[in-house]
C-alpha positions as CSV (number, residue, x, y, z in Angstrom):
1,M,28.7,-11.6,-11.4
2,A,29.2,-14.4,-8.9
3,P,29.4,-13.6,-5.1
4,K,33.0,-13.1,-4.0
5,K,32.5,-13.9,-0.3
6,K,29.9,-14.3,2.4
7,G,31.1,-12.3,5.3
8,K,28.9,-11.3,8.2
9,N,27.8,-7.8,9.1
10,D,29.8,-6.1,11.9
11,S,28.8,-7.2,15.4
12,S,28.5,-3.6,16.6
13,A,24.9,-3.6,15.6
14,K,24.2,-4.6,19.2
15,P,27.0,-3.0,21.2
16,P,27.9,-4.3,24.7
17,A,27.1,-2.2,27.8
18,S,30.7,-1.1,27.9
19,S,30.7,0.3,24.4
20,H,31.7,3.9,23.9
21,S,28.3,4.5,22.2
22,A,26.6,4.0,25.5
23,V,28.2,7.1,27.0
24,K,28.1,9.4,24.0
25,Q,26.0,12.6,24.3
26,T,22.7,12.2,22.5
27,P,22.8,14.5,19.4
28,N,20.3,17.3,19.2
29,W,18.7,15.9,16.0
30,P,17.1,18.4,13.6
31,A,13.3,18.3,13.2
32,F,11.7,16.1,10.6
33,A,10.6,19.0,8.4
34,P,9.5,19.4,5.7
35,L,7.9,16.0,5.0
36,I,5.8,14.9,2.0
37,P,2.1,14.3,3.0
38,E,1.4,10.7,4.0
39,S,-1.2,10.4,1.3
40,D,1.5,10.8,-1.4
41,L,3.7,8.0,-0.1
42,S,3.5,4.2,-0.4
43,L,5.5,1.1,-0.1
44,Q,7.0,-0.5,-3.2
45,E,8.0,-4.2,-3.1
46,L,11.0,-4.4,-5.5
47,L,11.7,-8.0,-4.7
48,P,8.9,-10.1,-3.2
49,G,9.5,-10.8,0.4
50,Q,13.0,-9.3,0.4
51,I,13.2,-5.6,-0.6
52,V,10.7,-2.9,0.0
53,T,11.3,0.9,-0.5
54,I,9.5,4.1,0.3
55,P,10.5,6.7,-2.4
56,N,10.6,10.3,-1.2
57,F,10.3,9.2,2.4
58,W,12.3,12.3,3.2
59,T,12.4,15.5,1.1
60,A,15.6,16.7,-0.6
61,T,15.7,19.7,1.7
62,L,15.4,17.5,4.9
63,C,18.2,15.3,3.6
64,K,20.4,18.3,2.9
65,N,19.7,19.6,6.4
66,Y,20.6,16.3,8.0
67,V,23.9,15.9,6.0
68,S,24.9,19.3,7.2
69,F,24.1,18.3,10.8
70,L,25.7,14.9,10.7
71,S,28.9,16.3,9.3
72,S,29.4,18.0,12.6
73,L,29.3,14.7,14.6
74,S,32.5,12.9,15.6
75,L,32.7,9.9,13.2
76,T,35.0,7.0,13.6
77,T,36.7,5.3,10.7
78,T,36.0,1.5,10.5
79,P,39.2,-0.5,10.6
80,G,40.2,-1.7,7.1
81,K,41.1,-5.2,8.4
82,P,37.9,-6.9,9.6
83,K,37.6,-9.6,12.3
84,R,37.7,-13.2,11.2
85,G,34.4,-14.0,9.4
86,E,33.4,-10.4,8.8
87,A,33.2,-8.6,5.5
88,V,35.5,-5.8,4.6
89,R,33.9,-2.4,5.3
90,V,35.7,0.9,4.9
91,N,33.6,3.9,6.0
92,D,33.1,6.5,8.8
93,R,30.4,6.0,11.3
94,F,28.6,7.3,14.3
95,Q,26.6,5.0,16.5
96,I,24.4,5.6,19.5
97,D,21.5,4.0,21.5
98,D,18.7,6.6,21.2
99,P,15.2,5.3,21.8
100,V,13.7,8.8,21.5
101,F,15.1,9.3,18.0
102,A,14.1,5.8,16.9
103,E,10.6,6.5,18.1
104,R,10.5,9.8,16.2
105,L,11.7,8.0,13.0
106,W,9.0,5.4,13.5
107,S,6.0,7.4,14.6
108,G,6.9,10.9,13.5
109,T,7.0,9.9,9.9
110,V,4.8,7.9,7.6
111,L,6.9,4.7,8.3
112,K,4.7,3.3,11.2
113,N,1.4,3.8,9.3
114,L,2.8,2.3,6.1
115,V,4.4,-0.7,7.7
116,L,1.3,-1.5,9.9
117,G,-1.1,-0.7,7.0
118,N,-2.8,2.2,8.9
119,V,-3.4,4.1,5.7
120,D,-6.0,4.1,2.9
121,Y,-3.4,2.7,0.5
122,D,0.0,1.4,1.5
123,G,1.1,0.1,-1.9
124,L,1.1,-3.6,-1.0
125,G,-2.5,-4.4,-0.3
126,L,-1.8,-7.1,2.3
127,D,-4.2,-8.5,4.9
128,D,-3.1,-8.7,8.5
129,A,-1.8,-12.3,8.2
130,Q,0.2,-11.5,5.0
131,R,1.6,-8.4,6.6
132,K,2.7,-10.3,9.7
133,Q,4.3,-12.9,7.5
134,L,6.2,-10.3,5.4
135,W,7.7,-8.5,8.4
136,G,8.4,-11.6,10.4
137,G,6.0,-10.9,13.2
138,E,4.1,-8.1,15.0
139,V,6.1,-5.0,14.3
140,V,6.5,-2.8,17.4
141,G,9.0,-0.2,16.4
142,L,12.6,0.5,15.4
143,N,15.9,-0.6,16.9
144,P,17.0,2.1,19.3
145,N,20.6,1.5,18.1
146,I,21.0,4.3,15.5
147,R,23.9,4.1,13.1
148,I,25.2,6.9,10.8
149,Y,27.4,5.9,7.9
150,R,29.5,8.2,5.6
151,Y,31.2,6.6,2.6
152,S,33.7,8.9,0.9
153,K,35.4,8.3,-2.4
154,G,37.0,4.8,-2.4
155,Q,35.1,3.5,0.5
156,F,32.7,0.5,0.3
157,F,31.1,-2.4,2.2
158,D,32.0,-5.8,0.8
159,Q,29.5,-8.6,0.3
160,H,27.9,-9.7,3.6
161,Y,24.8,-10.8,5.4
162,D,23.0,-8.7,8.1
163,D,22.4,-10.5,11.4
164,S,19.2,-10.4,13.4
165,N,19.5,-9.2,17.0
166,Y,17.5,-9.3,20.2
167,V,16.7,-5.9,21.6
168,T,14.4,-4.3,24.2
169,L,12.2,-1.4,23.4
170,P,11.2,1.1,26.1
171,G,7.6,0.8,27.4
172,S,5.6,0.0,30.5
173,P,6.6,-2.8,30.6
174,P,9.6,-2.9,28.3
175,I,9.0,-4.8,25.1
176,P,11.3,-7.8,24.2
177,A,11.9,-7.7,20.5
178,R,14.1,-9.0,17.7
179,T,15.1,-7.3,14.4
180,T,13.9,-8.7,11.1
181,W,14.4,-6.1,8.4
182,T,17.3,-3.6,7.9
183,L,16.3,0.1,7.4
184,L,18.6,2.3,5.3
185,L,17.7,5.9,4.7
186,Y,19.8,7.4,1.9
187,L,20.5,11.1,2.3
188,T,22.6,11.6,-0.9
189,S,22.5,10.5,-4.5
190,P,24.0,11.4,-7.9
191,A,21.9,14.5,-7.8
192,T,23.9,15.7,-4.8
193,G,27.2,14.6,-6.3
194,C,27.5,11.1,-5.0
195,M,28.5,8.6,-7.7
196,G,28.6,4.9,-7.1
197,G,27.7,3.4,-3.7
198,E,24.8,1.4,-5.0
199,T,23.4,-1.4,-2.8
200,V,23.6,-4.7,-4.7
201,F,21.8,-7.9,-3.7
202,Y,22.7,-11.3,-5.0
203,P,19.7,-13.7,-5.3
204,E,20.4,-17.3,-4.4
205,P,20.4,-19.6,-7.5
206,V,17.4,-21.9,-7.9
207,P,18.4,-25.5,-7.4
208,L,18.7,-27.1,-10.9
209,K,19.5,-30.5,-12.4
210,K,23.2,-31.3,-12.4
211,K,23.5,-31.1,-16.2
212,S,21.8,-27.7,-16.5
213,K,23.9,-24.8,-17.6
214,E,21.6,-22.0,-16.5
215,P,23.5,-18.8,-15.6
216,P,23.2,-17.6,-12.0
217,P,20.6,-14.9,-11.3
218,E,21.5,-11.4,-12.1
219,P,22.4,-9.1,-9.2
220,F,19.6,-6.7,-8.1
221,V,20.9,-3.2,-7.9
222,V,19.2,-0.4,-5.9
223,G,20.6,3.0,-6.9
224,L,21.0,5.9,-4.5
225,E,18.1,8.4,-4.3
226,A,18.2,11.1,-1.6
227,G,15.2,10.5,0.7
228,L,14.7,6.9,-0.3
229,A,14.0,4.5,2.6
230,L,15.2,0.9,1.8
231,L,14.0,-2.0,3.8
232,H,15.5,-5.5,3.3
233,R,15.0,-8.7,5.1
234,H,17.9,-9.9,7.3
235,G,18.7,-12.7,9.6
236,A,18.3,-16.3,8.4
237,E,16.6,-15.2,5.2
238,C,19.0,-12.3,4.4
239,M,20.2,-12.0,0.9
240,L,23.9,-11.6,0.2
241,H,24.5,-7.9,-0.5
242,E,27.1,-5.2,-0.7
243,G,27.5,-1.4,-0.8
244,R,29.5,-0.6,-3.9
245,E,32.5,1.6,-3.8
246,V,31.8,5.4,-3.9
247,L,33.5,6.8,-6.9
248,Q,32.8,10.5,-6.2
249,G,31.3,12.7,-3.5
250,E,29.9,11.3,-0.2
251,K,27.3,8.7,0.5
252,W,25.4,9.4,3.8
253,V,23.0,6.8,5.3
254,I,20.9,6.5,8.5
255,R,20.5,2.9,9.6
256,S,18.1,1.2,12.0
257,D,16.0,-2.0,11.9
258,L,12.4,-3.1,12.1
259,C,11.7,-4.8,15.4
260,V,9.0,-7.5,16.0
261,K,7.7,-8.7,19.4
262,R,9.2,-11.9,20.7
């Protein structure tokens, strides 16, 4: 399947100061419980240098609790007609700058220790230099801009690239950072009644001789699993990807980004 278009991700990943998200009341997010023990979790590199997952990052019970809570938030439907140069995205979303929640998601789960290699076995076995190269620098936390996505039947996100953004993380002093990897936390799956909605990546074809008739690389499909954390590289090295149409049920996702010091 050849890529249809190469739109950009929506620019709201870094909202201006006047954005409505800046004045929204911070949600009273549920606790992160229960969680699977850190020793039972690891990183899995599905596509070298591009896609890393953490299966069972959240339990099915925690995902269910969050879907129930997120359903009570005031979501906004994304316009069906995108701005020039942006990909078509049809879904409902909630967006807020919440450094406290971002820090909880980073330090209150296994994510920080796995990404930084502060565990006996992280699944990748990289040294410090290799780890820094993989993540694009010294990882210092997650993007405080938290996005909640709900895709209902018939909704989708067309082929696009995710942009990298400059952000500032709280601290003494504040930490200038930039985003390097997208974090998607899936809360639903076929087991919860959501059919379709897979995230599909399109590898760039390897340059070949003009007379070669080699077919383009096959798309790389990541199916929905409730509790799966998916990390994929973005910015200049982002792969073209899309969120397929949801055929049945609802697809719920929590989105943030890995941030490295700049």
